[in-house]
C-alpha positions in Angstrom: -14.1 22.7 -16.6 -16.5 19.8 -16.5 -17.8 18.4 -19.9 -21.6 18.0 -19.8 -22.4 17.3 -23.5 -20.8 16.6 -26.8 -24.0 17.0 -28.7 -25.1 20.2 -30.6 -26.6 22.6 -28.2 -29.6 24.7 -29.5 -30.6 26.5 -26.4 -29.5 27.3 -22.8 -31.6 29.4 -20.4 -31.5 30.1 -16.7 -33.8 27.8 -14.7 -33.1 28.6 -11.0 -30.5 30.2 -8.8 -28.1 27.4 -9.4 -29.5 25.7 -12.4 -30.0 26.1 -16.2 -31.9 24.4 -18.9 -29.9 22.8 -21.8 -31.5 21.7 -25.0 -29.6 19.2 -27.1 -30.1 18.3 -30.7 -30.5 14.6 -31.2 -30.3 13.5 -34.9 -32.9 11.1 -36.2 -32.7 8.5 -39.1 -33.8 11.2 -41.5 -30.8 13.6 -41.7 -33.1 16.6 -42.2 -34.9 16.0 -38.9 -33.9 16.0 -35.2 -35.3 15.6 -31.8 -34.8 18.1 -29.0 -33.8 16.8 -25.6 -34.5 19.0 -22.6 -32.4 18.8 -19.4 -31.8 20.7 -16.2 -28.2 21.1 -15.0 -27.8 21.6 -11.3 -24.5 23.4 -10.7 -24.3 22.6 -7.0 -24.6 18.8 -7.1 -23.5 18.4 -10.8 -26.7 16.5 -11.7 -28.4 16.5 -15.1 -32.1 15.7 -15.0 -34.7 15.3 -17.8 -37.1 18.2 -18.2 -40.5 18.2 -19.9 -41.1 20.2 -23.0 -43.9 22.2 -21.3 -41.7 23.2 -18.4 -39.0 24.4 -20.8 -41.6 26.4 -22.8 -43.0 28.0 -19.7 -39.6 29.1 -18.5 -38.7 30.5 -21.9 -41.9 32.2 -23.0 -43.9 32.7 -19.8 -47.6 32.1 -19.3 -48.4 32.5 -23.0 -46.0 29.7 -24.0 -48.7 27.3 -25.4 -49.9 29.9 -28.0 -46.4 31.2 -28.8 -45.1 27.6 -29.4 -47.9 27.1 -31.9 -47.0 30.3 -33.8 -43.2 29.9 -33.8 -42.2 27.1 -36.1 -38.8 26.4 -34.4 -39.1 27.7 -30.8 -35.8 26.1 -29.6 -33.6 28.0 -32.0 -34.6 31.5 -31.1 -33.6 33.7 -28.2 -36.5 34.9 -26.1 -37.3 37.1 -23.1 -40.3 38.1 -21.1 -40.1 41.9 -21.1 -40.9 44.2 -18.2 -44.5 44.7 -19.5 -45.0 40.9 -19.8 -44.8 40.9 -23.6 -42.4 38.4 -25.1 -39.6 39.2 -27.6 -38.1 36.4 -29.7 -35.1 36.9 -32.1 -33.7 34.3 -34.5 -30.0 34.0 -35.6 -30.9 35.5 -39.0 -32.3 38.7 -37.3 -36.0 37.8 -37.8 -38.0 38.7 -34.7 -41.4 38.8 -33.2 -43.2 40.4 -30.3 -46.1 38.6 -28.6 -48.7 40.1 -26.3 -49.5 38.8 -22.8 -51.9 36.2 -24.3 -49.2 34.9 -26.6 -50.6 36.4 -29.8 -48.2 37.9 -32.3 -48.5 41.7 -32.4 -45.4 42.5 -34.4 -42.9 40.7 -36.7 -39.9 42.1 -38.5 -36.1 41.9 -38.2 -33.2 43.6 -36.5 -30.5 45.1 -38.6 -27.6 47.5 -38.0 -26.2 49.3 -41.1 -28.2 46.7 -43.1 -26.2 43.9 -41.4 -27.9 41.1 -39.3 -28.3 41.6 -35.6 -28.7 38.5 -33.4 -28.8 37.3 -29.8 -31.0 38.6 -27.0 -29.7 39.2 -23.5 -32.2 41.0 -21.3 -31.2 43.8 -18.9 -34.3 45.2 -17.3 -35.9 47.5 -19.8 -33.1 47.0 -22.3 -31.7 44.1 -24.2 -28.2 43.4 -25.7 -27.5 41.9 -29.1 -24.5 41.5 -31.4 -23.8 42.5 -35.0 -21.0 40.2 -36.2 -20.3 42.0 -39.5 -20.1 45.4 -37.9 -17.9 44.2 -35.0 -20.2 45.7 -32.4 -22.5 45.0 -29.5 -25.8 46.9 -29.3 -28.2 47.7 -26.5 -31.8 48.3 -27.5 -34.6 49.8 -25.5 -37.5 47.4 -24.9 -40.0 50.3 -25.0 -39.4 51.3 -28.6 -37.0 48.6 -29.9 -34.5 51.4 -30.9 -30.7 51.5 -30.5 -29.9 52.9 -27.1 -26.1 52.2 -27.0 -23.5 50.8 -29.3 -20.0 49.5 -28.2 -17.4 48.7 -30.8 -17.5 49.3 -34.5 -16.5 47.9 -37.9 -13.0 49.4 -37.9 -12.4 48.8 -34.1 -10.8 45.9 -32.4 -13.1 46.0 -29.3 -15.2 43.1 -30.6 -13.9 41.1 -33.6 -16.8 39.1 -35.1 -18.9 38.9 -31.9 -21.1 35.8 -32.0 -22.9 35.8 -28.7 -23.8 38.0 -25.7 -25.2 37.3 -22.3 -26.0 39.3 -19.1 -25.5 38.4 -15.5 -25.2 40.3 -12.2 -24.9 43.7 -14.0 -22.2 42.8 -16.5 -22.3 41.8 -20.1 -20.3 38.9 -21.6 -19.4 38.8 -25.3 -17.9 35.9 -27.3 -15.7 37.2 -30.0 -12.5 36.8 -32.0 -12.9 33.0 -32.1 -11.8 32.0 -28.7 -12.3 35.0 -26.4 -14.9 36.2 -23.9 -14.8 39.9 -23.2 -16.7 41.6 -20.4 -18.5 45.0 -20.5 -18.6 46.5 -17.1 -22.3 47.4 -16.4 -21.4 50.5 -14.3 -19.1 52.4 -16.8 -19.3 50.2 -20.0 -15.5 49.7 -20.1 -14.5 46.6 -22.0 -11.9 44.1 -20.7 -10.6 40.6 -21.6 -12.3 38.1 -19.4 -11.5 34.6 -20.6 -9.4 33.0 -23.3 -9.9 29.5 -24.5 -7.8 27.2 -26.6 -11.0 26.1 -28.4 -13.5 28.1 -30.4 -16.1 29.5 -28.1 -19.6 29.7 -29.5 -21.7 30.8 -26.5 -20.9 31.8 -22.9 -23.5 32.1 -20.1 -22.6 33.4 -16.6 -24.7 32.1 -13.7 -23.0 33.7 -10.6 -19.9 31.7 -9.7 -20.8 29.1 -12.4 -20.9 29.4 -16.1 -21.7 27.3 -19.2 -19.3 27.5 -22.2 -20.5 26.1 -25.5 -17.4 25.3 -27.6 -16.5 23.4 -30.7 -15.4 20.3 -28.7 -18.4 20.2 -26.4 -20.3 22.1 -23.7 -18.7 22.6 -20.3 -19.6 23.9 -16.8 -17.1 26.3 -15.2 -16.8 27.1 -11.5 -15.0 30.3 -10.6 -13.9 30.6 -14.2 -12.1 27.2 -14.1 
């Protein structure tokens, strides 16, 4: 594992085949304010380069990024995805969400709940997306067409996912941070769940990018190559 940041990470998104965008939170003199720093991590040559805010917004929200960033008060702290029909879905950690049309105008706002418990995270899989419900110990797949539950894995009384905090999708499989220091994998072919990685530190977020991965942990953010 290679340490790439000890600052608070507020967003990580795929940028290219071997690169990702990392947004760090830089505190200002006023404790209630902070500055966002945008960087691109190149996994092949291990470089970290500064990225412009506009380039980050375009990658995250697509062509309507300018209007969306005007409407959303805190665009770095939501998860977002450009859907199959070019609409954009954004979900905040508290479950509040919005759908924007192709021009970036807000066409729906609401929230995602499961059994009246908050659902968070957004990992796009074609015409579906995955989220987690920590209080219900489950991972949920929604249909992008009607935003309804398509599949649920785990449950409040099951040990499949204990307090899942993050979900990501890569190359057909789904990765879930849960139980403090674990990453479990859902096989995209048959939806069986298996242990994938165990860390000695608390794992907050895990993103797979082919043979590389980014792990956001309590001690810092790391790049892994071949799970090492």
